[in-house]
C-alpha positions as CSV (number, residue, x, y, z in Angstrom):
1,X,0.1,0.2,-0.2
2,X,2.8,2.1,0.9
3,X,4.3,2.0,-2.8
4,X,1.1,2.7,-4.5
5,X,0.0,5.7,-2.0
6,X,3.6,7.1,-2.5
7,X,3.6,6.8,-6.5
8,X,0.1,8.2,-6.6
9,X,1.5,11.5,-4.8
10,X,4.6,11.8,-6.4
11,X,3.6,10.6,-10.0
12,X,5.2,13.7,-11.8
13,X,7.9,14.6,-9.5
14,X,11.0,15.6,-11.1
15,X,13.1,14.5,-8.2
16,X,11.8,10.9,-7.8
17,X,13.0,8.7,-10.5
18,X,12.1,5.0,-9.1
19,X,9.9,3.8,-6.2
20,X,9.5,0.2,-5.1
21,X,8.5,-1.8,-2.3
22,X,9.8,-5.2,-0.6
23,X,9.8,-6.9,2.4
24,X,12.3,-8.2,5.0
25,X,10.9,-11.7,4.9
26,X,9.8,-13.8,2.1
27,X,6.2,-14.6,3.5
28,X,4.6,-13.4,0.5
29,X,7.2,-13.2,-2.2
30,X,5.4,-13.2,-5.6
31,X,2.2,-12.7,-4.1
32,X,-0.5,-9.8,-5.7
33,X,-1.5,-7.5,-2.9
34,X,-4.2,-8.6,-0.4
35,X,-7.6,-7.7,-2.0
36,X,-8.3,-5.6,1.1
37,X,-5.3,-3.3,0.4
38,X,-6.6,-3.3,-3.4
39,X,-10.1,-2.2,-2.2
40,X,-8.8,0.6,0.3
41,X,-6.5,1.9,-2.5
42,X,-9.7,1.7,-5.1
43,X,-11.7,3.6,-2.4
44,X,-9.0,6.6,-2.7
45,X,-9.1,6.6,-6.1
46,X,-6.0,4.7,-6.9
47,X,-7.2,1.8,-9.4
48,X,-4.0,0.8,-11.2
49,X,-1.7,-0.6,-9.1
50,X,0.0,-3.9,-10.0
51,X,3.0,-5.2,-7.6
52,X,4.3,-8.5,-6.6
53,X,5.7,-9.0,-3.3
54,X,9.6,-9.4,-3.5
55,X,12.0,-9.6,-0.9
56,X,14.8,-6.7,0.2
57,X,18.2,-7.5,-2.0
58,X,21.2,-6.3,-0.4
59,X,21.5,-4.3,-4.1
60,X,18.8,-2.3,-3.0
61,X,21.3,-0.7,-0.4
62,X,23.2,0.9,-3.3
63,X,20.1,1.4,-5.9
64,X,17.7,3.4,-3.7
65,X,18.8,6.8,-2.0
66,X,15.8,6.1,0.9
67,X,14.8,2.8,2.3
68,X,11.6,3.4,4.6
69,X,10.7,0.6,7.2
70,X,7.2,0.3,8.4
71,X,8.1,-0.5,12.0
72,X,11.1,-1.0,14.4
73,X,11.6,-4.7,13.7
74,X,11.7,-4.1,9.8
75,X,14.3,-1.2,10.5
76,X,16.5,-3.4,12.8
77,X,16.5,-6.1,10.3
78,X,17.3,-3.7,7.6
79,X,20.2,-2.1,9.6
80,X,21.6,-5.4,10.0
81,X,21.5,-6.4,6.5
82,X,22.7,-2.9,5.4
83,X,25.7,-3.1,7.7
84,X,26.7,-6.7,6.5
85,X,26.3,-5.6,2.8
86,X,28.6,-2.4,3.5
87,X,31.1,-4.7,5.3
88,X,31.6,-7.1,2.6
89,X,31.3,-4.1,-0.2
90,X,34.2,-2.0,2.1
91,X,31.8,0.9,2.3
92,X,30.7,2.4,5.3
93,X,27.0,3.3,6.3
94,X,27.6,6.7,4.5
95,X,28.0,4.9,1.0
96,X,24.6,3.9,1.1
97,X,21.4,5.2,0.9
98,X,19.1,6.6,4.0
99,X,17.5,4.1,5.9
100,X,14.7,5.4,8.1
101,X,11.5,4.6,10.0
102,X,8.6,5.9,7.5
103,X,6.5,7.1,10.3
104,X,8.9,9.4,11.3
105,X,7.6,11.7,8.4
106,X,3.8,11.7,10.2
107,X,4.5,14.2,12.4
108,X,4.8,11.5,15.1
109,X,8.7,10.5,15.7
110,X,8.9,6.6,15.9
111,X,5.2,6.2,14.7
112,X,5.1,2.8,13.4
113,X,2.5,0.9,10.7
114,X,0.2,-1.3,12.5
115,X,0.0,-4.4,10.0
116,X,-3.6,-4.7,9.1
117,X,-3.0,-8.2,7.4
118,X,-4.3,-10.0,10.3
119,X,-7.3,-7.6,11.2
120,X,-10.7,-6.1,10.1
121,X,-10.8,-4.0,6.9
122,X,-10.8,-1.0,9.0
123,X,-7.2,-1.3,9.6
124,X,-6.5,-0.8,6.0
125,X,-8.0,2.8,6.0
126,X,-5.7,3.3,9.3
127,X,-2.9,2.2,7.4
128,X,-3.8,4.3,4.3
129,X,-4.2,7.4,6.5
130,X,-0.7,6.8,7.6
131,X,0.9,6.2,4.3
132,X,-1.0,9.3,2.9
133,X,0.6,11.4,5.9
134,X,3.8,9.6,5.6
135,X,4.3,10.4,1.9
136,X,3.1,13.9,2.5
137,X,5.8,14.4,5.3
138,X,8.8,13.0,3.1
139,X,7.9,15.1,0.2
140,X,7.8,18.3,2.6
141,X,10.7,17.2,4.9
142,X,13.2,16.0,2.2
143,X,12.1,18.1,-0.7
144,X,11.1,21.2,1.0
145,X,7.7,21.4,-0.5
146,X,4.3,22.4,1.1
147,X,1.3,20.0,0.7
148,X,-0.6,21.1,-2.3
149,X,-4.8,21.6,-1.5
């Protein structure tokens, strides 16, 4: 959902070249998004989202300027993977993109996305609200752009 929302908000942004989504575990690798995710996105006007789940690759640490974790567990897993990758490639953390908690851009430092997968449909609405808020905060903070009305 985060990828779809972020793409919808930055579709013609001149400074954003590539957006992708990946998980830290292979639980759903290759799967399409949950039907409740698609339904929620459609309810908010995002009707063309297609995605196949994938696991984070070590090359992502070199290929992306920002890697945004949904919760602290994911952030910790990503930090360990990045540190192993950097050690093997002779580079320090500065040689890779920014690795951050996405919720830090939502106005509440340290906010985590509550995974809606095992809950009811309203959890997907809550996650959508978070993704919109986090995405707009990211754009404002990283690119210095105010929210458009």
